[in-house]
NUDO-766769 format. One record per residue (C-alpha): residue number from 1; residue in one letter; x, z, y. Coordinates in steps of 0.02 Angstrom, whole numbers, m for minus. Layout:
REM residues N
<rec><seq>NUM</seq><type>a</type><east>X</east><up>Z</up><north>Y</north></rec>
...
END
This chain:
REM residues 90
<rec><seq>1</seq><type>m</type><east>1943</east><up>696</up><north>m1074</north></rec>
<rec><seq>2</seq><type>t</type><east>1884</east><up>538</up><north>m1159</north></rec>
<rec><seq>3</seq><type>c</type><east>1789</east><up>547</up><north>m1313</north></rec>
<rec><seq>4</seq><type>a</type><east>1842</east><up>403</up><north>m1425</north></rec>
<rec><seq>5</seq><type>i</type><east>1689</east><up>351</up><north>m1537</north></rec>
<rec><seq>6</seq><type>l</type><east>1736</east><up>296</up><north>m1711</north></rec>
<rec><seq>7</seq><type>a</type><east>1620</east><up>146</up><north>m1774</north></rec>
<rec><seq>8</seq><type>p</type><east>1559</east><up>185</up><north>m1946</north></rec>
<rec><seq>9</seq><type>t</type><east>1676</east><up>72</up><north>m2077</north></rec>
<rec><seq>10</seq><type>m</type><east>1580</east><up>m60</up><north>m2158</north></rec>
<rec><seq>11</seq><type>k</type><east>1523</east><up>m40</up><north>m2346</north></rec>
<rec><seq>12</seq><type>k</type><east>1464</east><up>m142</up><north>m2487</north></rec>
<rec><seq>13</seq><type>t</type><east>1406</east><up>m90</up><north>m2646</north></rec>
<rec><seq>14</seq><type>c</type><east>1503</east><up>m126</up><north>m2817</north></rec>
<rec><seq>15</seq><type>p</type><east>1353</east><up>m241</up><north>m2922</north></rec>
<rec><seq>16</seq><type>r</type><east>1444</east><up>m171</up><north>m3084</north></rec>
<rec><seq>17</seq><type>c</type><east>1461</east><up>30</up><north>m3057</north></rec>
<rec><seq>18</seq><type>q</type><east>1388</east><up>53</up><north>m2893</north></rec>
<rec><seq>19</seq><type>k</type><east>1532</east><up>126</up><north>m2805</north></rec>
<rec><seq>20</seq><type>r</type><east>1547</east><up>101</up><north>m2608</north></rec>
<rec><seq>21</seq><type>v</type><east>1692</east><up>1</up><north>m2552</north></rec>
<rec><seq>22</seq><type>s</type><east>1759</east><up>m81</up><north>m2407</north></rec>
<rec><seq>23</seq><type>e</type><east>1679</east><up>m224</up><north>m2329</north></rec>
<rec><seq>24</seq><type>r</type><east>1846</east><up>m323</up><north>m2344</north></rec>
<rec><seq>25</seq><type>a</type><east>1887</east><up>m267</up><north>m2532</north></rec>
<rec><seq>26</seq><type>a</type><east>1926</east><up>m405</up><north>m2635</north></rec>
<rec><seq>27</seq><type>r</type><east>1917</east><up>m289</up><north>m2799</north></rec>
<rec><seq>28</seq><type>c</type><east>1828</east><up>m124</up><north>m2835</north></rec>
<rec><seq>29</seq><type>r</type><east>1928</east><up>25</up><north>m2861</north></rec>
<rec><seq>30</seq><type>g</type><east>1826</east><up>103</up><north>m2981</north></rec>
<rec><seq>31</seq><type>c</type><east>1786</east><up>m41</up><north>m3111</north></rec>
<rec><seq>32</seq><type>g</type><east>1911</east><up>m189</up><north>m3057</north></rec>
<rec><seq>33</seq><type>y</type><east>1759</east><up>m301</up><north>m3019</north></rec>
<rec><seq>34</seq><type>f</type><east>1824</east><up>m453</up><north>m2921</north></rec>
<rec><seq>35</seq><type>f</type><east>1689</east><up>m496</up><north>m2768</north></rec>
<rec><seq>36</seq><type>p</type><east>1667</east><up>m675</up><north>m2761</north></rec>
<rec><seq>37</seq><type>e</type><east>1667</east><up>m693</up><north>m2599</north></rec>
<rec><seq>38</seq><type>k</type><east>1840</east><up>m632</up><north>m2566</north></rec>
<rec><seq>39</seq><type>a</type><east>1897</east><up>m762</up><north>m2704</north></rec>
<rec><seq>40</seq><type>s</type><east>2039</east><up>m877</up><north>m2662</north></rec>
<rec><seq>41</seq><type>p</type><east>1996</east><up>m1066</up><north>m2597</north></rec>
<rec><seq>42</seq><type>w</type><east>2144</east><up>m1111</up><north>m2714</north></rec>
<rec><seq>43</seq><type>a</type><east>2006</east><up>m1179</up><north>m2863</north></rec>
<rec><seq>44</seq><type>a</type><east>2063</east><up>m1346</up><north>m2922</north></rec>
<rec><seq>45</seq><type>g</type><east>2163</east><up>m1421</up><north>m2782</north></rec>
<rec><seq>46</seq><type>p</type><east>2336</east><up>m1426</up><north>m2862</north></rec>
<rec><seq>47</seq><type>a</type><east>2287</east><up>m1479</up><north>m3030</north></rec>
<rec><seq>48</seq><type>y</type><east>2184</east><up>m1630</up><north>m2989</north></rec>
<rec><seq>49</seq><type>g</type><east>2273</east><up>m1667</up><north>m2826</north></rec>
<rec><seq>50</seq><type>v</type><east>2443</east><up>m1666</up><north>m2883</north></rec>
<rec><seq>51</seq><type>g</type><east>2475</east><up>m1617</up><north>m3061</north></rec>
<rec><seq>52</seq><type>f</type><east>2360</east><up>m1751</up><north>m3157</north></rec>
<rec><seq>53</seq><type>p</type><east>2426</east><up>m1906</up><north>m3051</north></rec>
<rec><seq>54</seq><type>l</type><east>2588</east><up>m1838</up><north>m3082</north></rec>
<rec><seq>55</seq><type>v</type><east>2570</east><up>m1827</up><north>m3248</north></rec>
<rec><seq>56</seq><type>l</type><east>2484</east><up>m1992</up><north>m3253</north></rec>
<rec><seq>57</seq><type>m</type><east>2633</east><up>m2067</up><north>m3161</north></rec>
<rec><seq>58</seq><type>g</type><east>2755</east><up>m1995</up><north>m3269</north></rec>
<rec><seq>59</seq><type>v</type><east>2693</east><up>m2046</up><north>m3445</north></rec>
<rec><seq>60</seq><type>f</type><east>2679</east><up>m2211</up><north>m3371</north></rec>
<rec><seq>61</seq><type>i</type><east>2854</east><up>m2233</up><north>m3310</north></rec>
<rec><seq>62</seq><type>l</type><east>2923</east><up>m2157</up><north>m3479</north></rec>
<rec><seq>63</seq><type>f</type><east>2820</east><up>m2307</up><north>m3563</north></rec>
<rec><seq>64</seq><type>l</type><east>2900</east><up>m2411</up><north>m3458</north></rec>
<rec><seq>65</seq><type>a</type><east>3073</east><up>m2363</up><north>m3443</north></rec>
<rec><seq>66</seq><type>g</type><east>3139</east><up>m2432</up><north>m3601</north></rec>
<rec><seq>67</seq><type>s</type><east>3309</east><up>m2391</up><north>m3616</north></rec>
<rec><seq>68</seq><type>s</type><east>3343</east><up>m2362</up><north>m3429</north></rec>
<rec><seq>69</seq><type>t</type><east>3403</east><up>m2147</up><north>m3444</north></rec>
<rec><seq>70</seq><type>g</type><east>3374</east><up>m2135</up><north>m3255</north></rec>
<rec><seq>71</seq><type>l</type><east>3199</east><up>m2204</up><north>m3263</north></rec>
<rec><seq>72</seq><type>t</type><east>3170</east><up>m2083</up><north>m3422</north></rec>
<rec><seq>73</seq><type>i</type><east>3242</east><up>m1943</up><north>m3341</north></rec>
<rec><seq>74</seq><type>v</type><east>3112</east><up>m1974</up><north>m3166</north></rec>
<rec><seq>75</seq><type>g</type><east>2987</east><up>m2011</up><north>m3296</north></rec>
<rec><seq>76</seq><type>a</type><east>3023</east><up>m1830</up><north>m3380</north></rec>
<rec><seq>77</seq><type>e</type><east>3045</east><up>m1734</up><north>m3211</north></rec>
<rec><seq>78</seq><type>m</type><east>2871</east><up>m1793</up><north>m3147</north></rec>
<rec><seq>79</seq><type>t</type><east>2779</east><up>m1759</up><north>m3305</north></rec>
<rec><seq>80</seq><type>l</type><east>2855</east><up>m1589</up><north>m3304</north></rec>
<rec><seq>81</seq><type>v</type><east>2825</east><up>m1549</up><north>m3132</north></rec>
<rec><seq>82</seq><type>g</type><east>2643</east><up>m1617</up><north>m3155</north></rec>
<rec><seq>83</seq><type>a</type><east>2607</east><up>m1518</up><north>m3304</north></rec>
<rec><seq>84</seq><type>l</type><east>2669</east><up>m1345</up><north>m3212</north></rec>
<rec><seq>85</seq><type>a</type><east>2554</east><up>m1395</up><north>m3072</north></rec>
<rec><seq>86</seq><type>f</type><east>2396</east><up>m1437</up><north>m3189</north></rec>
<rec><seq>87</seq><type>f</type><east>2399</east><up>m1279</up><north>m3297</north></rec>
<rec><seq>88</seq><type>h</type><east>2436</east><up>m1169</up><north>m3146</north></rec>
<rec><seq>89</seq><type>p</type><east>2371</east><up>m1001</up><north>m3183</north></rec>
<rec><seq>90</seq><type>r</type><east>2279</east><up>m997</up><north>m3035</north></rec>
END
């Protein structure tokens, strides 16, 4: 008969409420503290990588479009999509 030795689970202490939580926890169940080491790496990538250039080019196209309906629609769509990506709630 084999006896399985269970490894002790790794724990860390919440700095706010001092409760012991799992090492893999991203948030403390006691007080709701978010551990910074588990924060998403999605910081400002889409905002400055996609959002700002789309808004900039969309507004630029709107200024240059004049009375062209097609270019006005394309510029407005680019500005809207860029604004949505720029102001994403993260």
